[in-house]
C-alpha positions in Angstrom: 20.9 -35.4 36.2 23.4 -37.3 34.5 26.1 -35.8 32.2 25.3 -35.1 28.6 26.4 -33.1 25.8 23.5 -30.5 26.5 24.6 -29.8 30.1 27.0 -27.8 32.3 29.1 -29.4 35.0 28.8 -27.9 38.4 31.3 -28.6 40.9 30.9 -28.5 44.8 33.6 -27.8 47.1 34.0 -27.8 50.8 30.9 -26.8 52.8 28.9 -26.7 49.5 29.5 -30.3 48.9 28.4 -31.2 52.3 25.3 -28.9 52.1 24.2 -30.3 48.7 25.6 -34.1 49.3 27.1 -33.7 45.7 30.4 -33.4 44.4 29.0 -32.5 40.8 25.8 -32.0 39.2 25.0 -31.6 35.6 22.2 -28.9 34.3 21.6 -27.2 31.2 22.1 -23.5 32.2 22.8 -22.0 28.6 21.5 -18.5 28.7 21.1 -18.0 32.2 23.1 -15.5 34.1 25.4 -16.3 36.9 23.1 -14.6 39.4 19.9 -16.4 38.1 21.9 -19.7 38.6 22.8 -18.8 42.0 19.0 -18.0 43.0 17.8 -21.3 41.5 20.5 -23.3 43.3 19.7 -21.6 46.7 15.9 -22.4 46.1 16.9 -26.2 45.5 19.5 -26.1 48.4 18.2 -23.4 51.0 21.2 -23.8 53.4 23.4 -22.6 50.6 21.8 -18.9 51.8 23.5 -19.4 55.3 26.9 -19.1 53.8 28.7 -15.7 54.7 29.9 -15.7 51.1 29.8 -17.9 47.9 31.9 -17.3 44.9 31.3 -18.7 41.5 34.1 -19.6 39.1 33.1 -20.2 35.4 35.6 -22.1 33.6 38.3 -21.6 36.3 37.8 -17.8 36.6 35.9 -15.8 39.0 33.2 -14.0 36.9 30.5 -11.2 37.7 27.0 -12.3 38.5 25.7 -10.8 35.1 27.8 -13.1 32.9 25.6 -15.3 30.7 26.4 -19.1 31.0 27.2 -20.9 27.7 26.6 -24.6 26.9 29.5 -26.6 28.1 30.8 -24.2 30.7 32.0 -25.7 33.9 30.9 -23.9 37.0 32.5 -24.2 40.4 31.1 -23.0 43.7 33.7 -21.7 46.0 32.8 -21.5 49.6 34.2 -19.2 52.3 37.6 -20.1 53.1 38.8 -20.2 56.8 42.5 -20.2 57.9 45.0 -19.3 60.4 
């Protein structure tokens, strides 16, 4: 979906970008919870379920799964981070 005034911007980083083949996506998620969004996204991209963890940030802040998304909110998928 292309960017529009009636959409939310979803950003993909790291392995989530590799799995989806996208760096960003625009969807209307107004009124949905973060949990519902996450469920719908894993239906569209089943390999996301294979990640050991997947954090969701809304407008640059980690949020609880029951938070409701508003129109214009920016959502980022933060995959597990490995380091040494």
